[in-house]
C-alpha positions in Angstrom: 0.0 0.0 0.0 2.8 2.4 0.9 4.6 1.6 -2.4 1.4 2.4 -4.2 1.0 5.7 -2.5 4.7 6.6 -3.2 4.2 5.8 -6.9 1.2 8.1 -7.0 3.1 10.9 -5.2 6.0 10.7 -7.7 3.5 10.8 -10.6 2.0 14.0 -9.1 5.3 15.7 -9.2 5.7 15.5 -12.9 5.4 18.9 -14.7 3.5 18.0 -17.9 0.1 19.6 -18.0 -3.0 17.5 -18.1 -6.3 18.9 -19.4 -9.4 17.5 -17.6 -12.9 18.2 -18.8 -15.8 18.3 -16.4 -19.1 17.8 -18.2 -21.7 19.3 -16.0 -21.3 22.5 -14.0 -23.3 21.9 -10.9 -22.7 21.7 -7.2 -20.4 18.6 -7.3 -18.3 20.1 -10.1 -17.1 22.9 -7.8 -15.7 20.4 -5.4 -14.1 18.2 -8.1 -12.5 21.2 -9.7 -10.9 22.2 -6.4 -9.6 18.6 -5.9 -8.1 18.5 -9.3 -6.2 21.8 -9.2 -4.5 20.7 -6.1 -2.2 18.9 -8.6 -0.3 21.7 -10.4 -0.3 19.7 -13.6 -4.0 19.7 -14.0 -6.0 22.2 -16.1 -9.8 22.1 -15.7 -12.4 22.9 -18.4 -16.0 23.3 -17.4 -18.5 22.2 -20.0 -22.3 22.6 -19.7 -25.1 24.6 -21.3 -24.4 27.5 -18.9 -21.0 27.1 -17.2 -20.4 30.8 -16.7 -21.7 31.1 -13.1 -19.6 28.3 -11.7 -16.6 29.4 -13.7 -16.8 32.8 -12.1 -16.7 31.2 -8.7 -13.7 29.1 -9.6 -11.6 31.9 -11.2 -9.9 32.7 -7.9 -8.2 29.3 -8.1 -6.0 30.8 -10.8 -4.8 29.9 -14.3 -5.5 26.2 -13.8 -9.1 26.9 -14.4 -9.4 27.3 -18.2 -12.1 29.2 -20.1 -15.4 27.4 -19.9 -17.2 25.8 -22.9 -20.9 26.1 -23.5 -22.2 22.8 -25.0 -25.5 20.9 -25.2 -24.8 17.1 -24.9 -28.3 16.4 -26.3 -27.5 18.3 -29.6 -27.2 16.1 -32.7 -24.0 18.0 -33.6 -22.1 18.6 -30.3 -19.1 20.2 -32.0 -18.2 22.4 -29.0 -18.1 19.4 -26.7 -15.9 17.6 -29.1 -13.6 20.6 -29.3 -13.4 20.8 -25.6 -12.3 17.1 -25.4 -9.5 17.5 -27.9 -6.2 17.0 -26.1 -7.9 16.0 -22.9 -6.2 13.5 -20.5 -9.5 12.8 -18.6 -13.2 13.5 -18.7 -15.7 13.4 -15.9 -19.3 13.2 -16.8 -21.7 14.5 -14.1 -24.8 15.0 -16.3 -28.0 14.0 -14.6 -31.6 15.0 -13.7 -33.2 14.4 -10.3 -36.7 15.0 -11.5 -37.8 15.1 -15.2 -40.1 13.3 -17.6 -38.9 10.0 -18.9 -38.1 11.5 -22.3 -35.8 14.1 -20.7 -34.1 11.4 -18.6 -33.4 9.5 -21.8 -32.1 12.5 -23.7 -29.7 13.6 -20.9 -28.7 10.6 -18.8 -28.7 7.9 -21.5 -28.2 9.6 -24.9 -26.2 12.4 -23.4 -23.8 10.0 -21.6 -23.5 8.0 -24.8 -22.4 11.2 -26.6 -19.8 12.1 -24.0 -18.4 8.5 -24.1 -18.3 8.3 -27.8 -16.6 11.7 -28.4 -14.1 11.0 -25.6 -13.2 7.7 -27.3 -12.9 9.4 -30.7 -10.6 12.1 -29.2 -8.4 9.5 -27.4 -9.1 10.7 -23.9 -7.1 8.5 -21.5 -9.3 8.4 -18.4 -13.1 8.4 -18.4 -15.0 8.8 -15.2 -18.8 8.8 -14.8 -20.8 10.0 -11.8 -23.8 7.7 -11.6 -26.0 6.9 -8.5 -26.6 4.0 -6.1 -29.6 2.1 -7.4 -28.7 2.4 -11.1 -30.3 -0.7 -12.7 -31.2 -1.4 -16.3 -34.2 -3.3 -15.0 -35.1 -0.7 -12.4 -38.7 0.5 -11.9 -37.9 4.2 -12.8 -36.5 5.9 -15.9 -33.9 7.5 -13.6 -32.5 4.2 -12.6 -32.6 2.7 -16.1 -31.1 5.7 -17.9 -28.3 5.9 -15.3 -27.5 2.2 -15.9 -27.5 2.8 -19.7 -25.0 5.7 -19.3 -22.7 3.4 -17.2 -22.9 0.8 -20.0 -22.0 3.4 -22.6 -18.9 4.5 -20.7 -17.7 0.9 -20.0 -18.3 -0.1 -23.7 -16.4 2.9 -25.0 -13.4 2.3 -22.6 -12.9 -0.9 -20.7 -10.8 1.1 -18.1 -13.5 3.7 -17.5 -14.6 4.1 -13.9 -18.1 4.5 -12.5 -18.8 6.2 -9.2 -22.2 5.6 -7.6 -22.8 8.0 -4.7 -25.6 7.9 -2.2 -27.1 11.3 -1.5 -24.4 13.9 -1.6 -24.1 16.6 1.0 -21.9 19.7 1.7 -22.2 23.5 1.5 -24.2 24.2 -1.7 -26.1 20.9 -1.8 -29.7 20.7 -2.9 -30.8 17.9 -0.5 -30.3 19.1 3.1 -30.8 22.7 2.2 -34.0 22.0 0.4 -35.5 20.2 3.5 -34.3 23.1 5.7 -36.2 25.5 3.5 -39.3 23.3 3.6 -39.1 23.2 7.4 -39.3 27.0 7.4 -42.4 26.9 5.3 -44.3 23.9 6.5 -45.5 22.9 10.0 -44.1 19.4 9.4 -41.6 17.5 7.4 -43.0 14.6 5.5 -41.6 11.1 5.3 -43.2 8.2 3.4 -43.9 4.6 4.6 -42.7 5.4 8.1 -39.4 6.9 6.9 -37.6 3.6 7.4 -35.7 3.5 4.1 -32.0 3.9 4.7 -29.5 6.4 3.2 -25.7 6.7 3.5 -24.9 10.4 2.9 -21.5 11.1 1.4 -19.6 14.3 1.5 -19.0 16.1 -1.8 -15.4 16.7 -0.9 -14.8 13.0 -0.4 -16.4 12.2 -3.8 -14.1 14.9 -5.3 -11.0 13.2 -3.8 -12.1 9.9 -5.4 -12.6 11.5 -8.8 -9.2 13.1 -8.6 -7.6 9.7 -8.0 -9.6 8.1 -10.8 -8.5 10.8 -13.3 -4.8 10.0 -12.8 -3.0 8.2 -15.5 -0.8 6.4 -13.0 -0.7 2.7 -14.0 -1.2 1.7 -10.3 -4.4 3.7 -10.1 -5.7 2.5 -13.5 -5.1 -1.1 -12.5 -7.0 -0.5 -9.2 -10.1 1.4 -10.6 -10.1 0.6 -14.3 -13.4 -1.0 -15.5 -14.7 -0.9 -11.9 -17.8 0.5 -10.1 -17.3 2.4 -6.9 -20.3 2.7 -4.6 -19.7 5.7 -2.5 -21.3 6.2 0.9 -20.3 8.1 4.0 -19.4 6.8 7.4 -22.9 6.9 8.8 -26.2 5.3 7.7 -29.5 6.9 8.6 -33.2 6.2 8.0 -35.2 8.8 6.1 -36.8 9.8 9.4 -33.5 10.2 11.1 -32.3 12.5 8.3 -35.3 14.7 8.8 -34.5 14.8 12.5 -30.9 16.0 11.6 -32.4 18.7 9.4 -34.5 20.0 12.2 -31.7 19.8 14.7 -29.2 21.8 12.7 -31.8 24.2 11.4 -32.7 25.2 14.9 -36.3 23.9 14.4 -36.2 20.8 16.6 -39.3 20.7 18.8 -40.9 23.4 16.6 -41.7 21.1 13.7 -43.0 17.6 13.6 -42.2 14.7 11.3 -45.3 13.3 9.7 -45.3 9.8 8.1 -47.5 9.6 5.0 -48.5 6.4 3.2 -46.8 5.7 -0.2 -50.2 5.8 -2.0 -50.7 9.3 -0.8 -47.3 10.2 -2.0 -48.1 8.8 -5.4 -51.2 11.0 -5.6 -49.2 14.0 -4.5 -46.6 13.2 -7.2 -49.2 12.8 -9.9 -50.2 16.5 -9.5 -46.9 18.1 -8.5 -44.9 16.7 -11.3 -47.1 18.5 -13.8 -46.4 21.9 -12.3 -43.2 24.0 -12.7 -40.4 22.6 -10.5 -40.1 24.1 -7.0 -38.9 23.1 -3.6 -42.3 21.4 -3.1 -41.9 19.2 -6.2 -42.0 15.5 -5.8 -42.6 12.9 -8.5 -44.1 9.5 -8.6 -40.8 8.0 -9.6 -39.1 9.6 -6.6 -41.7 8.0 -4.3 -41.0 4.6 -6.0 -37.3 5.0 -5.3 -38.1 5.8 -1.6 -39.1 2.2 -1.2 -35.5 0.9 -1.5 -32.4 1.5 0.6 -29.9 3.9 -0.9 -26.7 2.5 0.7 -23.5 0.8 -0.4 -24.0 -2.9 -1.2 -22.5 -5.3 1.3 -21.0 -7.4 -1.5 -20.2 -6.7 -5.2 -23.4 -7.0 -7.3 -21.8 -6.2 -10.6 -20.0 -8.7 -12.8 -17.4 -6.1 -13.2 -16.7 -6.2 -9.5 -16.4 -3.2 -7.3 -13.9 -1.1 -5.4 -14.3 -0.1 -1.8 -14.7 3.7 -1.6 -13.0 4.2 1.8 -10.2 1.7 0.7 -9.6 3.8 -2.4 -9.2 7.0 -0.4 -6.9 5.2 2.1 -4.7 3.7 -0.6 -3.8 6.7 -2.7 -2.6 10.1 -1.5 -4.1 13.5 -2.3 -2.5 16.9 -2.6 -5.5 18.6 -1.0 -4.9 20.3 2.3 -8.0 18.4 3.7 -6.6 15.0 2.7 -6.2 12.4 5.5 -3.0 10.9 6.8 -1.6 7.9 5.0 -3.8 4.8 5.4 -6.9 6.7 6.6 -10.0 7.3 4.5 -11.0 10.4 6.5 -14.6 10.2 5.4 -16.5 13.3 6.5 -19.6 12.8 8.7 -22.8 14.8 8.4 -22.3 15.6 12.1 -19.2 17.6 11.1 -20.5 19.2 8.0 -24.1 20.1 8.5 -23.5 22.7 11.3 -21.3 24.7 8.9 -24.2 25.5 6.5 -27.6 24.7 8.1 -29.2 27.0 10.6 -28.5 30.6 11.6 -24.7 30.2 11.5 -23.8 29.0 8.0 -20.0 29.0 8.3 -17.1 27.9 10.5 -17.4 29.2 14.1 -15.0 32.1 14.6 -12.0 31.2 16.8 -12.3 27.4 16.3 -10.0 25.3 14.2 -11.7 23.7 11.2 -8.8 21.5 10.1 -9.3 22.5 6.5 -13.0 21.6 6.4 -14.4 25.1 6.5 -16.6 26.7 3.9 -16.1 26.7 0.1 -14.3 30.0 0.1 -11.8 28.8 2.7 -11.1 25.7 0.6 -10.6 27.9 -2.5 -7.9 29.8 -0.7 -6.3 26.7 0.7 -6.0 25.1 -2.7 -4.8 28.3 -4.3 -2.0 28.7 -1.8 -1.0 25.0 -2.1 -1.0 25.2 -5.9 1.3 28.3 -5.9 3.6 26.5 -3.5 3.7 23.4 -5.6 4.5 25.4 -8.8 7.4 27.1 -7.1 8.8 23.7 -6.0 8.4 22.0 -9.4 
């Protein structure tokens, strides 16, 4: 293990530049970009329909953030995407929709992923990484699950050494899960759960996903041997029921004891979804497919369920080093718990407490400054 880590360290010290294309410019992309630029060789290109807003937030990281590219992966002639992929060492596809009609799911998560994989193969991109989701299944009951599985298949068929990362629900400053329920708790006298709220989740920190993506993007033969052609189911250190997650939201939002948690039957959720999915999307939106998915646990499988095998998420982070200031000591995964992160962005105080050490796990702006300082130091040393 130590030899593997040393091999990765030596690779990171090489000075040749590596262009890495991030397809999708949402919440998770900001964390992945920060993880990537911790290696001074990496140059990051954001590609999405509207990448300008995220690019503006990442500009303080310096010259390693290249000009963004506006592209539509559902276009029949995605020339701008193909241009962005020219000369790239790695591509990370994060395209996805949480709630949308089946046709849109197909266009983005299946056809769009196929387009990214095909063009990356044509341009000779060395490392291909796809962010999927736990529960992706070609025979699943919802279009979300089936199209995610189809996207995975497209990547693995285009490149036998591609890597699939399947997270549980992702949390961290800027997320749309915990912050959404915090907002709902401010508007509603209760937070709803379905079927008793017994389905289980394994929330995973966005920064930990980013560390795994950075590892998987490396062209180090040791890394490729470890993750090539594999599926990584990514979960955090803690498992919670749906009801327990709502309790966490109320606790850290300062609303515990002032809001109740109300269990609704699944059939009522299906009726609710029937009407709400026809209206413009809002924080109140829930779809029938989302209710169906709430019948199944969203946690890391105990054993490998794919014929491709799987890689242990915590083991991956333990085995390979990271240049990030927030990286854990050798041999430790350092997975971040919701108990450590939620207080930094839910509730009245949405940031690190003044006067207290955060050990590099403060807000996004603090992480930007940390990575920028580290990158400048590494450039001077190289």
